[in-house]
ZAMAR-22908 format. One record per residue: z, x, y of N, C-alpha, C in turn. Coordinates in steps of 0.1 Angstrom, whole numbers, plus 5000, padded with zeros to 4 digits. Layout:
BEGIN
ZXYZXYZXY;...
END
This chain:
BEGIN
500050094988500050005000500050095012;499250055022499150135034500550135042;500850235049502150255055502450135065;501350095072501549995082501149855077;501049835064500649705059501649595060;502949635061503949525063504349515077;503949405083504049395098504849265100;505849265109506549145113505549045119;505848915117504948805122504648815136;505648835145505448835159504748965164;504549065155503849185159502349185154;501949075147500649075141499549075152;499648985162498548995172498249125178;499349205181499149335187498549435176;498949415164498449495153496949465151;496549345150495149305148494349355160;494849345172494149385184493849535183;494849615179494649755178493549785167;493549715156492649735145491149695150;491049585157489749535162489249635172;490049685181489549775191489149905185;489849955175489450075168488150055161;487949945154486649915147485549905157;485749835168484649825178484249965183;485250045186484950175191484250265180;484750255168484250335157482750295154;482450165155481050125152480150115164;480750145176479850145188479450005191;480249905189479849765192480549725205;479749675215480249635227480549485226;481749445231482149305231482949275243;482849145248483649105259485149095255;485949095265487449075262487648945255;486848835259487048705252486748715238;485648775234485248795220486248875212;486748975218487749065212488948975209;489348895219490548815217490248705206;489048655206488748555196488848615182;488448735180488548805167489948825163;490748865172492148895170492848765166;492548655173493148525171492748475157;491448495154490948455141491648525129;491848655130492648725120494048675119;494648655131496048605131496148465124;495248375128495348245122495048235108;494048315103493548305090494348385080;495448445085496348515075496948415066;497048285070497448175061496148125054;496048125041494848095034494447945036;495447855040495047715042494147695053;493947795062492947785073491547775067;491347825055490047825049489747685043;490747595043490547465037490647355047;490347235043490447115051491447025046;492346975055493346875050492746735051;492946655040492546515040493646435034;494446375043495646305040496646405035;497146385022498146475016497546585008;496246595008495546695000494846795009;494746915003493947025010492747055001;491547045007490347064999489547175005;488747234996487847335001486447275003;486047265015484747195018483647305019;482547295012481447385014480947375028;480347485033479847485047478747385049;477947355038476947255040477447125042;478647085036479246955038479746945053;480347055057480847055071479747045081;478547105078477347085086476946945086;476946875075476446735074477446655083;478746685082479646605090479446635105;479046755109478846785123477646715128;476546705119475346635124475546485125;476446425116476546285116477746235125;478546325129479746285137479546265152;480546225159480446215174480646355179;480646365192480646495199481846575195;483046515195484246585192484246635177;483746555168483646595154482646705153;481546705160480546805159481046935164;481746935175482347065180483347115170;484247035165485247075156484647135143;483647065138483047105125482247235127;481547245138480747365140481647485142;482747475149483647585151484247625137;484647525129485147555116484147635107;482847585108481847655100481747805105;481647825118481547955124482648045120;483847995121485048065119485248105104;485048005095485148035081484048135076;482848115081481748205077482048345082;482448365094482748495100483848565092;484948485089486148545082485748575068;485048485061484748505047483748625045;482748625053481748735052482348875056;483348875065483949005068485049045060;486048955059487348985052487248985037;486348905031486248895017484848955012;484249045020482949095016482949165002;484149224999484149304986484049204974;484249074976484248984965482848924962;481948944971480648884970479848934957;480149054953479449104941479949034928;481048954929481548884918481248734920;480648694931480348554933478848534933;478448414930477048374930476648324944;477048404954476848364968476248484975;475148464983474648564991475348575004;475848695008476548705021475748665033;474348675031473448635042473548485044;473948405034474148265036475248235046;476348305045477448295054477048335068;476348455069475848505082474948405089;474048345081473048255087473748125092;474748075083475447955087476347975099;476948095100477848125111477148135124;476048215123475148235135474748095141;474248015132473647885136474747795142;475947795136477047715140477447755154;477747885157478147925170477047905180;475747925176474647905185474547755190;474647665180474647525184475847485192;477047545189478247525197478047565211;477447675213477147725227476247635234;475247575227474347485234474947355238;476147315232476847195234477747205246;477847325252478747345263478147395276;477047325281476347375293477247375305;478347295305479247285317480447385315;480547435303481647525300481147675300;481047735311480447865312481147975303;482447965304483248065297483048055282;483247925277483147905262481747915258;480847865266479447875263479048025261;479448105270479148255268479848315256;481048265253481748325242481048285229;480748165227480048125214478648185213;478048205225476648265225476748405220;477848475225477948615221478348625206;479248535201479548535187478348515178;477448425183476248405175475248525175;475048585187474148695188474648815181;475948835181476548965175477148935161;476948815155477548775143477548885132;476348945129476349045118477249165122;477149205134478049325138479449295138;479849165141481249125141481749115127;480849075117481249075103481649215099;480849315103481149455100482549505106;482849445118484149475124485249425115;485149305110486149245101486249325088;485049365083485049445071485949575073;485749635084486549755086488049725087;488349625094489749585096490349555082;489549475074490049445060490249575052;489349665053489449795046490649865050;490949875063492149935068493449865063;493349735062494549655058494849685044;493849695035494149715021494449865018;494149955027494350095025493350145015;493250275013492350325003492950384990;494250394988494750454976494250394963;494050254963493650194951492250154951;491450214960490050174960489350214947;488550124942487750164930486550244935;486650374934485750464940484350454934;484250434921483050424914482250294919;483050184920482450064925481950084940;482750154948482450174962481150264962;481050364954479950454954478650374950;478750284939477650204935477150114946;478150054953477749964964477050044976;477550164978476950244988475450284984;475250314972473950344967473050224969;473550104966472749984967472449944981;473449964991473249915004473050015015;473550145012473550245023474550215034;475450125032476450085042477250205047;477150235060477850345066479450335065;479950215065481350185063481850235049;481050205039481350255026481350405025;480350465032480250615032481550665038;482050605049483350645055484450645045;484550535037485650515027485550635017;484350665012484150775003484550905009;484150935021484451055028485951075030;486650965033488150975035488851005021;488150975010488651014997488151144992;487451225001487051354998485751354990;484951244990483651234983482551234994;481651324992480551335002479251314995;478851184992477651154985476351194992;475351234985474051274990473051174986;472151134994471051044990470351094978;470051004969469251034957467851034959;467151144956465651144957465051104944;464251004945463550954933462351044930;462251094918461151184914459851094911;458751134916457551064913456851124901;456251044893455651084881454351164885;
END
């Protein structure tokens, strides 16, 4: 377990802000203060897994993003805004924080990225009179893939690297060329070189 992985509840926002700022700097991603705050708040709120689910009466159910989208399209303005925000938030958090699980799921991470981008984009378009929130959701939509990578790095730091499955990480790096995975390997003292395919 990482040394700083046990954090008191009232210290979490500051902890997540530090991690988000470090990831933004490390990856060279520029984001407004509002977007930075949004990411910190998302991490803070979603530390409780029930945020990924929807409450219906006395039950908590997991609604697929497609169902939430149908509700957004069929509902009134308030329902549309609420559903689109939920889609964007769940897609961003899932694609970033649980990226390591996609290889075990029959789900393409691009599905979450596409749904999240679209949700935030439509949300921005529904707020022509709300310049601050319109700009916020527009930036979230435009930088969605980059912000997913920010959450990936935060998640990696959260879990620490002592128990990393290095072979699995190496195989994923070979398949994707992900610079973040390269950093994990280098921190473990492994410096992989690109494999040159021999031509017949």
